[in-house]
N, C-alpha and C positions, 0 to 999 in steps of 0.2 A: 419664854426662852430666857435663860439666865447666863448665856455665854457671851463673852466679849470678843474673842479672837475671830469668830466667824459670825457674820451678820447675814444670815440666810434671807431675811426679809428684804434687806438692801439689795442683795444679789438678784432676787426675783423682781424687785422694782426696777433695777437697772436693765434687766433683760427685756421686760415689757416696754420700758421707755425707749430702748434701742429699736425695738420693732416698730413702735409708734413713730419714731423719727424717720425710720426707713420708709414707712408708708407715707409719711408727710412729704419726704423728698420725692418719692415716686409720683405722688399727686401733683406736686409743684412742677416736676419735669414734664409730665404729660400735659398739664395745662399751659405751660410756657411753649412747648413745641407743637402742641396739637396732635401728637401721635401717641397711640397706646403702646406701640412697640418702638422703643428707642435703642434697644440693644438686644442681642440674641437671647439673653437670660430672661427678658420680659415674656417671650413666647416663642420658643425655638421653632415649633411647627408652623406657627403663624408667620414667623419671619421668612421661612423658606417659601411658603405659599405667596406671601406678598411680594417678595423679590422676583419670583417667577412671573407674577402678574405685572410687576413694573417692567420687566423685560418685554413682555408682550405689548404693554401699553406703548413703550418707546418705539417698537417696531411698527405697530399700527399707525402711530402718529407720523412716522416717516413715510409709510405707504400712502397715507392721505396726502402728504406734501408732494410725493412723487406723482400721484395721480393729478393733483392740481397743476403741477408744472407741465405734465404731458398735455393736459387740457389746454393750457396756455399756448403750447407749441402748435397744437392742431389748429387752434383759433388763429394763430399767426399765419399758418399755411393757408387756411381757408380764406382769409382776407386777401392774401396775394393772389390766390387762384380766382377769386372773384374779379379782380382787376384783369387777369388774363382772359376771363370769359367776356368781359366788356370789349376788350381789344379784338378778340376772335369774332364776336358778333359784328363789330364794325367792319372787319375784313370781309365777312360774309356778305354784308350789304354792298360793299364796294365791288366785289366780284359779280354779284347779280346786276348791279348797275352797269358795269363795263360790258356785260354780255349784250347790252342794248346798243350795239355798235352802229346800227342803222340810224340812230338818233343822236349819238354822241360823236363829237369830233375826236380826232387823234389826240389833240391837246388835253381834252377832258379825260380820256382814258389814261394818258400819261400821268395826269395829276392824281388819278385814283391809284395808279401804281406807286407813286411816291408816298401816298398815305399808307398803303399796304407795307411798303418797305419800312416806313417809320414805326408802324405798329409792330412789325416783326422784331425790330431792334428793341422796342420797349418790352416785348415779351422776353427776349434774351436777357435784358437788364433785370427784369423782375426775378428771373430764374437765378441770376447771379447774386443779387443783393439781398434777397429775402433771408434773414437770419434770425436765430433765437439764441440769446446769450452767446453771441459770437459764432454760432455754428450755422452754416448754410443748410437750408432744408429743402430747397426746390431745384438744386443743381445736379441731382442724381447721387449725391454722396450718401443718402439714406436709402438707396435702392439696394436690392439683393445682388449678390455677386455669384455668378455661375462659371463653371468651367466651359469647355467647348460645347456649344449648342449645335445640334445637327443642322446642316444647311437647308433641310426641308422645312424648318420652322420659319414662318414668315413674320410672326409677331409673338412676343412672349411677355406676359405680365405676371409678376409674382407679388401678390398683395400681402400675404402673411405666410410665415413659415416658422415652425418650432424646430430649431436646430439642435436642441437638447445638449447633453454634456459633450458630445463629439464635435459640436460647432459646425456640423454640416448634415445635409440630408440628401439621399439619392432619390432622383425622380425617374421612375420607370413607367413609360407610357406604352401600353399594348393596344394597338389599333386593330380591332377585329373586322371592321367594315369601313371603307372610305365613304366620304360624302359624294353624292351624285347630283347631277342636274336633272331637272324635269325635261322629259322628251316625248314628243308626239311625232309619229311618222305618217306620211300619206303615201300609200302604195303607188307603184308605177301604173300608169294607165288612167289615172284619175284626172288628168289635165287636158283631156280633149274637150275643151270648153266650147260647146255649141250654143251656149247661152251665157248670160251674165252670171257672175258669182259675187255675192256679197258675204263677207265673213268678218267676224270680230275676233281678234287675237288679243288675249289678256296675259300679261306677265306680272311679275312682282312689282314693277314700277308703274304700271298703268295699262290701259287698253287702247286699241286702235281699230277702227273699222276700215276694211279694204274693199274696194269695188273693182272687180276685173271684168272687162268686156269679153265677149266670146272671141276666141282665138288667142287669148293671152297665153304666153308661154311660161314654162316652169322657171326659166331664168328671170323673167320679169316679176314673177311672184316672189322669188328669193330676194331680188333687189329691192322690191317695195317693202318687204318686212324688215330687211336690214337697215333701210334708210331711217327708221324710227326706233332702232334698238335701244337708244339711250332713253326713250320715253316709255318703252314697254318692258324692257328687260328680256326680250325674246330675240334670238337670232335664227336665221334660216340658212340651210345649206342643201345641196342636192348631190346625189350620186346614183348613177345607173337608173335615172328616172324617178328616184324616190326622194320626196321632200321631207326634210327633217327640221322640225321646230324645236328649239332647245333653249332653256333658260340660261341667261348669262351667269346667274348666281348658282350656288350650290346649297343644298339643304332643303328642309321641309317648308321653308318660307318661299322658296323659289317654285313658281308654278308656270305651267303653260295651259291655257284654256282656249279652246277653239269652239266658237259658236257660229254655225252656218246660218246666216239670216235668210239668205235666198239660196236654197239648195237645188234649184231646178237644173243647174248646169252640170251635166255629166253625173258621175258617181263620186264626187269629191267627199261628201259626208260619209258615204258607206265605206270609203277607203281609209278613214281615220283609224289609227290604232287605238285611240281613246279621245274623249272630248276634254278631259281635264286630268292632269297629272302633276304631282308634286315631287320634288326631289327628296333625297334621303340624307339625314344628318349623319355626321361621323359617329361611329360607335367605338368607344375606347374605355380602358381602365387606367387609373393613375395610382401607382403603388397599391394595386389590388382593389381600389375603390372605383365603382362605376362612375364615369364622368358624364356630365351633361354635354350633349352635342348640339351645336347650332351651326349648320353649314360645315365649313372646314375648321371651326373653332370648337375646342373641347375645354371644359373647365371643371374644377372640383373645388369644393369648399368643405374641408374637414377640420378637426381640432388641431391638426399638425401642419396642414398645407392648404393654402388658398391660391390657386394658380389658374391662368388662362393661356392656352396655346393655340395658335392658328398655324396650320400647315399648308403646304402647297395645294392647289386645287386638285381634289381627288386623290391625294397621296395617302397611302396606307402603310408607310414604313414605320416600324416601331422606333421609339425615341428613348434615349438614355442620356442623362446628364446629372450633374451634382450642383446643389446650392451650397456654396462653400463659405458664406458669410454675408455680411452687410445687414441692411435693415435697421430700423430704429427700435431699440430695446427699451421697453417701459416696464419698470418694476412696480407691479400693481398690488402685490400682497406683502405681508410681513416677513415671509420666509423667502430666502434667495434660492428658489428652485424654479425650474423651467415652467411648471404648470401654474406659477403665480406671476409669470411674466407675459408680456405681449410683444411680439416682434413683427412689425409691419413695414412694408416697403413703400417709400414715397418716391415715385419716379421723377425724372427730370422733366421740366416743362419748357426747355429751350427748343428753338425751332428745328434743331437737328434731331431731336428725340421724339417730338410730338408727331404722331401719324400712325399709320398702320398698313394694311394691305394695299391701299390705294396710293400711298406715297407719303412723303414727309413735308412738314409745313414749310421748310426753307425753300422748297421748289416754287413757291409763289413769289419769290423775290424777282427783281428785275433781271432778265436774262435767264431765269429758271425755266424748267420744262413746263411749269404750270403758271407762268406769268400771264398777265392780262392780254398781252398781244400774242400769246402762244396757244393757250388752252384754258379758256374760262370754265368749260365743263369739267375738266379734270381738277382744276383749282377748287371749284365748288364742292366736288366730292371729297377732296382732301380736307377742306376746312370743316365740312360736316362731320367727318370722322374724328377730326381733332377736337371739335367742340364736344362730341360725345365722350371722348376720352377724358377731357378735363372735367366734365360734369360727373362722370362716373368716379373719378378720383375724389372730387369734392364730396360726393354722396357717400363714398366709402369712409373717408375721414370723418364726415359728420356722423355717420352711424357709429363709428368707433368712439367718437367723442360723447355721443349721447347714451348709447346702450352699454358701452364698456366703462368709460371713464367716469361719467356722472353717476351711474348706478353703483360703480365701485366705491366712489367717494361716499355716497349715502350709506352703503352697507358698512364700510369701514368706520364711519362716524357712529353708527349704531353699536358696532362692536366695541369701539373705544369707550362709549358711555357705559356699557355693561361691564367692561373690564375695570374701568375706573371706579365704578360703584362697588365691585367685588373687592378691589384692593383697599378701598376706603373702609369698608365694613370690617376688614381684618386689621388694618394698621392704624386707622385714625382713632383719636380719643373721643369718647362720649363726654362732652363737657358737663352735662347734667350729672352723670354718674361721678365724674372726677371731682366736681365741685362738692358733692356730698361726701366723697371720700376725704377731700381736703379738710372739710369742717370736722369730720369725725377724727381725723388724724391730729388736728390742732387741739381738739378737746382732750384726746388721750395723752398727748405730749404734756399739756398743762397739768392734767390730773396726775400723770406719771411722775412729773417733776415734784409735785406736792407730796405724793406718797413716798418718793425716795427721800425727801427731806425728813419726813416723819420716821421712816425706817432708819435713817442714819442717827437719829436722836435716841432710838430705843436703847442702845448700850449704856447711855448715860443714866438711865433709870436704875441700872445695876449698882451704881455707886451709892445709892441710898441704903443698900444693904450693909455698907461698910461704915456707916455713921453710927 
């Protein structure tokens, strides 16, 4: 080339040197930040994918944190409920001891009553002061809220409910068959006892053997059976000369079994309507789902509703009410939608709330209907039911903690690892590759600079033609 105004070789050298400098700067940037994508121009499609993954990673991390906090709240509640259990067991022992009135003085029974009163106050205090991050968790504030519940409902427990976008759910209970008691009748004319009668009567609570001498009347048989109803769970009645043996309880667990040990007296055994009969559990559906029946209690556990309802003895009236709010809401998934949330109810454990069909715990206080000097048998039944309630609550919370929260944390951590790896493979720099690219770019910049210097000297060679 013999032109001076245009140095094409220099322009070409400058272009390649500029590219080499750009490559050098890219390598330096990636090595200093550790990222392959530092701007949208680096990889537009990769940037979109990595930012979406970063969004998912952030949400999953928050879901893990949420689950861990929920786990801590449940653990706090369980610890407090454990103390309530200890107090309830102490009360149960004191009630049993006080029933031994033949050997205990009045002062000793009064001392037991004082201990029970103190334990009941401690239970109320636990229900009030148990908090997590300043929020009370055992005072009923985390229980579900309902509108007017029908008067035929004796006990209602809502463990879990998905209220969805409307923040409420209707509960429609259709009772197709009421619970019944077990019943055996003995026909009229079977009580002309010309000889002794020995019969064992068994109920849900136990068995008793009765021995009647010849000449015993129907009224005497009824009185003898009713005298031990609390031990057998069987009551007796008579009408028009017919003896009716009936279970105190309702449902399939309630039985009446009559075993004639010595049947030589009259035709008692032949007059039995049956020798063993069980009651029938309530039959119902809840929002179209077949409910489990146990006596007068129906329950259902579905994806949207976990509820238990106890109705009046033998009642078959359909029920309708709404769950309008409440419950503890736990966000367990990355997306804020109802199927990635859990909403559970934590009932109050104060003495006014704990109890069921037999009564409430506060009735065991001094002056109450089930105080030690009033009704130890009734008090024992209440405390047994309350212990069952608290244990069931602990078991339910423990199951939620283990099967839902802990498994959810493990699953989310696995998801987080996979998402992080995917985002890293797209966005992070490969230092081995970038180090090689840096070395290459450095060499090209150095060689490009040398070549440009040579190219810039080329026009000077033309001057030799003018000499």
